[in-house]
N, C-alpha and C positions, 0 to 999 in steps of 0.2 A: 618202348620196344627195341629190340636189337635189330642190329645189321643182319642181312642174311647170309650165314656161312657156309651155305650149302654149295656144293659144287655143281654144275650144270648137269652132270650126271646121275647126281642123287635127286635133284629135283625132277628130272625126267623119271627115273624110277618109281618117286612118291607119286607123280600125277598118273602114271600108268595104272598104279595102283587102286588111285583115288576114281579113276574113271569106271563106269559100266562097261564091261569088257564087250556089250553087245555094240557100243559106239566105236568103229575103227576109225575112221577119219576125224582128226581133231590136229589144233596147231596151238604151241606153248610158246608164249612171251617171256621175256628176259625175267620180269619180276615175278612169274608163277601166274599169271593170268592164261588159262587155256579156252579155246573155244571148241566147241564139239559142231562138226559140219554133218549136217543129216541130207541135204538136198541141194546137191552140186547141180548146174545148170550145164547144160552141152557148152563147151568152151570156157569155163571159168575153171580157174585152178583154185584148188584150196588155199594158196597162200593169199591169192587177191581177195577171195570172198572173207576170209579172217582178219583181213589187214581193213577192209572197208567196215565188217561189224566192229574191230576196235577202236576205229576212228569214231564211230557213230554212238557205241555204246561203253566204251571206255572211259572217256571222263568223265568225273563226277561234277555234278552240279547240284550242289546242297539245298534242298528246299524243292527237288525235281524227283521224279522218279528214280534218275539217275544216282541219286544219294541212297535208297534204300538198300537192304540187304539183308540176309539170312545165312547165320553161321551153322555149319552141318559138321558133326564130328565124324571122322571117317574111322572105320572099324577094320579096314585090311591094310592100312599103314599108319603111321603115326601123323597127326595133326587135324585140320580143319580145313574144308573148302567154303569159300564165301560167295554165295549167288546172289545176284544182283539184277539189274537193270540189263535186260539184253539175253534173249534167250540162247541157251547153250553156251553160256559166258560164266566161267567161275574162276575163284584165284585160290590157289592152296598157299597155306599157312603152315608152317613148320614150327613144333613146338620150340626149337632152340632159338625161333625168332620174337617169342615172348618172356619179358622177363618174368613174370609172376605165372609159375606153373597151375596156379588156382584161378586166372583170369576169367572173368566172367565172358559170356559169349559175345556180347554188345562189344566188350573192349577188344577181342580177337577180329570181330566182323569190321570195326573201324579201322583196324590196321590193314585187313586185306582189302576195305574198300581203298585206301590209300594207295596200296600196290596197284591196284586195278586202274587207278588215276593215273600213276605214273606211266604202266604200259599204254594207256589210252593216249598221255601226252607225248610219250616218245616209245612208239611201238617198235619192238624190235624181235622178230621171230628165232627163237633158237632149236623149235624142234619141230618137225612136221610127222605126223603118225599117218599111213595110208593105208587101206583096205587091201 
């Protein structure tokens, strides 16, 4: 797999197109993992809840539910999202990150899972979308 050459702005635009427009509140992390926030409790901030979820569900532990994933091909933008452990948590993978354009879903999924792990180990929020 290649390094991500997407600009921050391009990453944000692809993720916006990947998310069902029904979901208005979400947080994007540096390596492409985003968390959809549905039920914000009074007094909580979107950023704090996303950071809490990222610390809990972001790091990958092989052989546990955190190692599981599902690769979803997008139709409103290029690429894939990788779903895994943690409700509402997905990781975007752009085709420019994949060396083989014919790569199988599990290869793309493993790459996306590694990106999620990086976001889980070193969480850095780069964008917050609010309703």
